C-alpha angles and dihedrals in degrees: 000000000000112000129212118201126187100216124199091164118023122194093219129179105297105004150352112297135175117250120171096181132090109252123201102232128192101190100162090221097150119072111243094014112112090178094234095313116126130187129239118190088015145038117265119212131166124217136149094000096309132103108215119201107196109200117229103198097277120138090215107069122170146139112231134201117179097173101052096128095199119179099223092195089065106028122056107154135065123201120198118188111190147145111231109215093180141076091245115112110186126083127188134190112200139181136187121268115228088236096045134274124067141272114228126205112193140200135172112238137191120260132226093016124197093193138031116274128200124224128186127208124196102217098189115128136128087263093055093094142126119000112338115209103160115069132148142184114218134194124209133170090238137330093288102028129074123236116283090225095229126124132004145275124228114205114200094175145349113200131184111205142188091211141357111256109234140184130195116263129166105178132054120188101161093218094147116078115245092007112118090179091234099313103135122191125237113190092359143046135256133212129177123205138141094012093304134106114214118201115196108195125211115243115261095358132114093260117198147142119235121205102227103168107039141052133205129217102232094188090062101032108056097162136063122200127185131183107204145154114215111206094177121112093209113017102099108166142058114207119199106207120196140155108311099356152016141231123217123214117190111218136190121252135228091022119193092191138030116270133201123227122185123182138171102240088182087076082084110078088215093064095097140119126004107339111214118193104012110190131203114210123199106208145184105208092196100044107144090206092059131333109255097021113125117255089216089221097128146355132266112231114199124199096175147345119204135180111197142168094236140049113273118243106280104231119157119268090246093059092120097044097088104099093184088083121049129184122202145219094022115203090041134195110185114348128033115198125207121210116190141137092211124103100249121199105180145357133217127192121204133185124224093273092058095254113144109237097187145331130208146157116283119290129166091225128048123197104227098167093108095051120105116244110273148079120313138175126226114206115197125197119201129201092261092061097252124126136215124195125203131183122226135176124225112212 
């Protein structure tokens, strides 16, 4: 049966967050009890806390609940936590219109998952009114193609919420596989592996990543720094979207190396207070099918996002292009090794604010175990008086 929990502390997605609202939670904790959800285009069974929907070849695959009894004046979000054991990549949450027909809320999802992923749907619409009984979760191959009917879906939880529980977070390093740290794709898909987030934009759509789980204190953090590699041949701008305004950052295209961009977002008078739901847009400013829509001609690879009180150290964008000096492993935990044929005299290590952490005579191995987790810069001086700067990440 449907379960109501009054949650003071909710173990939610990637951490412990405060939630003072009653959530409607379908946790599938009783074997054989699908809690009023039935399968179409597949057989729904519940075991060991998971509802499994085994697809049967149908193109119309969905999980249906016609007795949900949702008070739409109080609840406006749906959370679906699932493992997609199929090649299909488009998830929909729908509900019945009072006048007939359905409203569909859509999100791109990853395929052939090895772990559970969490997706959020904003249910608000003029048709989201009264008591909503009829809701469904649908699977399609993509936005214009029906499901291929092959594979299965494992549902860990479906949750109807009044609000999205959020905590403050300023830095994002993506050092945990499959954890996007709350950055949720709209008109695109996201994967995280090897300390990098990869955003794959949808062609001719306003492609962006919304931060659903964390806030940023704009009064404290005036600057935004990103370390990215833009593989697109046409997408040439990052837009930071926040309450009341936005900030555009022109970026280079077809990057061979990662580049660092640091801007003072506080130059916008709207960058104030606790910013809830910061969004990063990936844009083609000359798209003939709509200015600002992504061309879809390449991915955005993200090494880090950081909101900070101070200006980030102003190294040139080509700081990593010098192949005569190599750092490894990078990211590093305890020991960073330096490989170079140059005659090096001294080393300096800086944090993102430009503060020197330490300096020393040259050594081929640096002990980084005492450094805080984050992004740092190693500046190397050779015997000819020239310098080379390399970025490294401490995990």
